[in-house]
C-alpha positions in Angstrom: -20.6 44.2 -107.9 -16.9 44.1 -108.5 -16.4 46.9 -106.0 -18.0 44.8 -103.2 -15.8 41.8 -103.9 -12.7 44.0 -103.9 -13.7 45.4 -100.5 -14.1 41.9 -99.1 -10.9 40.9 -100.5 -9.2 43.9 -99.1 -8.8 42.7 -95.4 -5.3 42.7 -94.3 -3.5 39.8 -92.4 -3.4 41.9 -89.3 -7.1 42.5 -89.3 -7.7 38.8 -89.6 -5.4 37.9 -86.7 -7.0 40.6 -84.6 -10.5 39.3 -85.3 -9.3 35.8 -84.4 -7.8 36.9 -81.2 -10.9 38.8 -80.3 -13.0 35.7 -80.9 -10.8 33.6 -78.7 -10.8 36.1 -75.9 -14.6 36.3 -76.1 -14.9 32.6 -75.9 -12.6 32.5 -72.9 -14.4 35.3 -71.2 -17.7 33.5 -71.7 -16.3 30.4 -70.2 -14.9 32.3 -67.2 -18.2 34.0 -66.6 -20.1 30.7 -66.7 -17.6 29.1 -64.3 -17.9 32.0 -61.9 -21.6 31.7 -61.9 -21.7 28.0 -61.1 -18.7 28.1 -58.7 -16.5 25.8 -60.7 -13.4 27.9 -60.2 -13.6 27.9 -56.4 -10.3 26.6 -55.0 -10.5 22.9 -54.1 -9.5 22.2 -50.5 -7.1 19.3 -50.2 -7.4 17.3 -47.0 -4.4 17.4 -44.7 -2.6 14.1 -44.0 -4.1 12.1 -41.1 -0.8 12.3 -39.2 -0.8 16.1 -39.5 -4.4 16.4 -38.2 -3.6 14.1 -35.3 -0.5 16.1 -34.4 -2.5 19.3 -34.5 -5.2 17.8 -32.3 -2.7 16.5 -29.8 -1.1 19.9 -29.6 -4.4 21.6 -28.9 -5.4 19.2 -26.0 -1.9 18.9 -24.5 -2.0 19.9 -20.8 -0.1 22.9 -19.6 2.2 20.8 -17.5 3.2 17.1 -17.4 4.1 15.3 -14.2 6.6 12.4 -14.8 6.8 9.8 -12.0 10.2 8.2 -11.7 10.2 4.4 -11.9 10.9 2.7 -8.6 14.0 0.6 -8.8 14.0 -1.4 -5.7 16.3 -4.4 -6.0 16.0 -7.7 -4.2 16.2 -7.6 -0.4 17.4 -10.2 1.9 15.0 -11.9 4.3 15.1 -11.2 8.0 17.2 -13.4 10.2 15.8 -15.5 13.0 17.0 -13.1 15.7 15.4 -10.2 13.9 12.0 -12.0 13.7 12.2 -13.1 17.3 13.0 -9.5 18.5 10.2 -7.9 16.4 7.4 -10.5 16.8 8.0 -13.6 18.8 9.5 -12.0 21.9 6.1 -10.4 22.6 5.0 -13.7 24.2 8.0 -15.9 24.3 10.3 -13.5 26.2 8.0 -13.5 29.3 6.0 -16.6 28.7 2.7 -14.9 28.1 -0.3 -17.0 27.2 1.5 -20.2 28.0 4.2 -19.6 25.4 7.5 -21.4 26.3 10.0 -18.8 27.5 13.1 -18.4 25.5 16.0 -20.1 27.3 13.8 -22.3 29.5 15.1 -25.7 28.6 12.4 -27.5 30.7 9.6 -25.8 28.8 11.1 -26.3 25.4 12.3 -29.9 25.9 8.9 -31.6 25.0 8.5 -29.3 22.1 12.0 -29.9 20.8 11.3 -33.6 21.0 8.5 -33.1 18.4 11.1 -32.2 15.8 12.0 -29.1 13.9 9.6 -29.5 11.1 6.6 -30.0 13.5 7.5 -26.8 15.4 7.9 -24.9 12.1 4.5 -26.2 11.0 2.9 -25.1 14.2 4.5 -21.6 13.9 3.3 -21.3 10.3 -0.3 -22.5 10.8 -0.8 -21.4 14.5 -1.6 -23.6 17.4 -3.8 -23.1 20.5 -3.4 -19.4 21.5 -0.5 -18.7 19.1 -1.7 -17.2 15.8 -0.4 -18.2 12.5 3.0 -16.7 11.8 3.0 -15.0 15.2 0.2 -12.7 14.0 2.4 -11.2 11.2 1.3 -12.6 7.8 4.1 -10.6 6.1 6.7 -13.0 7.4 7.9 -15.6 4.9 8.2 -19.4 5.6 12.0 -19.2 5.8 11.8 -16.3 8.3 9.4 -18.2 10.5 11.6 -21.3 10.3 14.6 -19.2 11.2 12.8 -17.7 14.2 11.8 -21.2 15.5 15.4 -22.4 15.2 16.6 -19.2 17.0 14.3 -19.8 20.0 14.7 -23.5 20.2 18.5 -23.4 19.9 18.6 -20.9 22.8 16.7 -23.5 24.8 18.7 -26.6 24.2 18.0 -27.6 20.6 20.5 -27.9 17.7 18.4 -27.1 14.7 19.8 -25.8 11.5 17.9 -22.7 10.3 17.6 -22.0 6.6 19.8 -19.2 5.3 18.1 -15.9 4.5 17.2 -15.7 0.8 16.9 -12.7 -1.4 13.3 -11.7 -1.7 11.6 -10.3 -4.8 10.9 -6.6 -4.9 7.1 -7.2 -5.0 6.9 -9.4 -1.9 9.3 -7.1 -0.1 6.9 -4.2 -0.8 4.0 -6.1 0.5 6.0 -7.0 3.7 6.9 -3.3 4.1 3.2 -2.4 4.1 2.2 -5.2 6.5 4.9 -4.7 9.0 7.8 -2.1 9.6 11.3 -3.1 8.6 13.6 -4.1 11.5 16.5 -1.7 11.4 18.2 -2.5 14.7 21.0 -5.1 14.5 20.0 -8.6 15.6 20.8 -9.4 19.2 20.4 -12.7 21.0 17.4 -12.8 23.3 18.5 -13.1 26.9 15.6 -14.4 29.1 17.4 -13.4 32.2 17.1 -9.8 31.0 13.5 -10.0 29.7 11.7 -6.7 29.7 8.6 -6.0 31.9 5.2 -7.1 30.6 4.2 -3.5 29.8 7.4 -2.9 27.8 6.8 -6.1 25.8 3.2 -5.0 25.0 4.5 -1.6 24.0 7.1 -3.0 21.7 4.7 -5.4 20.1 2.0 -2.7 19.6 4.5 -0.3 18.1 5.5 -3.0 15.6 2.0 -2.9 14.1 1.1 0.8 13.6 -2.5 1.6 13.0 -3.4 3.9 10.2 -5.2 7.1 11.1 -9.0 7.1 11.1 -9.4 3.6 12.4 -12.7 2.7 14.2 -12.7 1.7 17.9 -13.3 -1.9 16.9 -10.3 -1.9 14.5 -8.0 -0.3 17.1 -9.1 -2.9 19.6 -8.4 -5.8 17.3 -5.0 -4.4 16.2 -3.7 -3.3 19.6 -5.9 -3.6 22.7 -6.9 -7.3 22.2 -3.3 -8.3 23.0 -4.1 -8.0 26.7 -7.8 -7.3 27.0 -8.9 -10.4 25.0 -7.4 -12.8 27.5 -7.1 -10.5 30.6 -3.3 -10.4 30.6 -1.5 -8.3 33.2 -4.8 -7.6 35.1 -6.3 -6.0 32.1 -10.2 -6.2 32.2 -11.3 -8.9 29.8 -13.3 -7.7 26.8 -17.0 -8.2 27.6 -16.5 -9.1 31.3 -19.1 -6.7 33.0 -17.9 -7.5 36.5 -14.3 -6.5 35.7 -15.4 -3.4 33.8 -18.1 -2.1 36.2 -15.8 -0.3 38.6 -13.9 1.2 35.7 -17.0 2.4 34.0 -18.1 4.2 37.1 -15.0 6.3 36.9 -16.4 7.9 33.8 -15.6 7.9 30.1 -13.2 10.9 30.3 -11.2 9.2 33.1 -10.9 6.0 31.2 -9.8 7.8 28.0 -7.2 9.7 30.0 -5.8 6.5 31.4 -5.7 4.9 28.0 -3.9 7.9 26.4 -1.4 8.5 29.2 -1.1 4.9 30.5 -1.8 3.5 34.0 -0.1 0.8 36.0 1.1 -1.9 33.6 -0.8 -0.5 30.6 1.5 1.7 28.5 0.3 5.0 27.0 -1.9 4.5 24.0 -1.6 0.7 24.4 2.0 1.0 23.4 1.3 2.4 20.0 2.1 6.1 19.8 0.9 6.1 16.2 -2.7 6.1 17.5 -4.5 9.4 17.7 -6.3 10.5 20.8 -9.6 10.1 18.9 -8.8 6.5 18.0 -7.8 5.6 21.5 -11.1 7.2 22.8 -13.0 5.2 20.2 -11.3 1.9 21.4 -12.2 2.7 25.0 -15.8 3.3 24.1 -15.9 0.1 22.1 -14.6 -2.0 24.9 -16.6 -0.3 27.7 -19.8 -0.5 25.8 -19.3 -4.2 25.1 -19.2 -4.6 28.9 -22.4 -2.7 29.6 -21.4 1.0 29.4 -23.5 3.5 27.5 -20.7 5.8 26.3 
């Protein structure tokens, strides 16, 4: 009995520490094994910041190349003078007195109109009267530009009206005006009735001032260009829809009429005075007018 107690009491300090260490290691090993089995020790993924995710996404979808459009910096532009407007628009009729328009410089024709007063004449020019369309057929012109043109023509025919001074126009209206009508680049010159151009030259100048975009139909070309003469039968042009006037021309054949329209004949300028028209557009306009007068082109 005493021998057993002595053996139990005979453990050294080192043996006790070793046993304790082994027990701790065993417990830790058990915990690790359990954790591995249940996946507790798998690394926890930490979500990336939202900004980082957005940046990575943007980088992935970014196009190969980027086209940067320079910002247009068009400043204010001055309005056209009365002489410029007359040269570009009004002279089409007023230089030669077409469609009963008073000729520039003819005091007798202008006297009763001048007597109506400047404001009345400007109102007629803005709104149109009888055969004269509103704003001379150019809606891009401003009120001041129309008023200046009226003063220019009336003063050349005996009046003493004071025209408004050209004002700087905003960039947006100037852009719209550029789309509706080409800018006048030639210096302004006084209109001299004594040196008025021939009717065909006037029609050519007026038609060229309103270019038609490619791909227009025959009806569109007619309204934009041909109607200047064919609507009223100016300069012996066959009136639109007049079968008696068109009959001898229709008998010449479609190809002949198209050739005349493209190359010009007598007082009719080539392509109606608008070189921007394509041959196909001119041909379409010929067909539109001829068919309206009984042809079967």
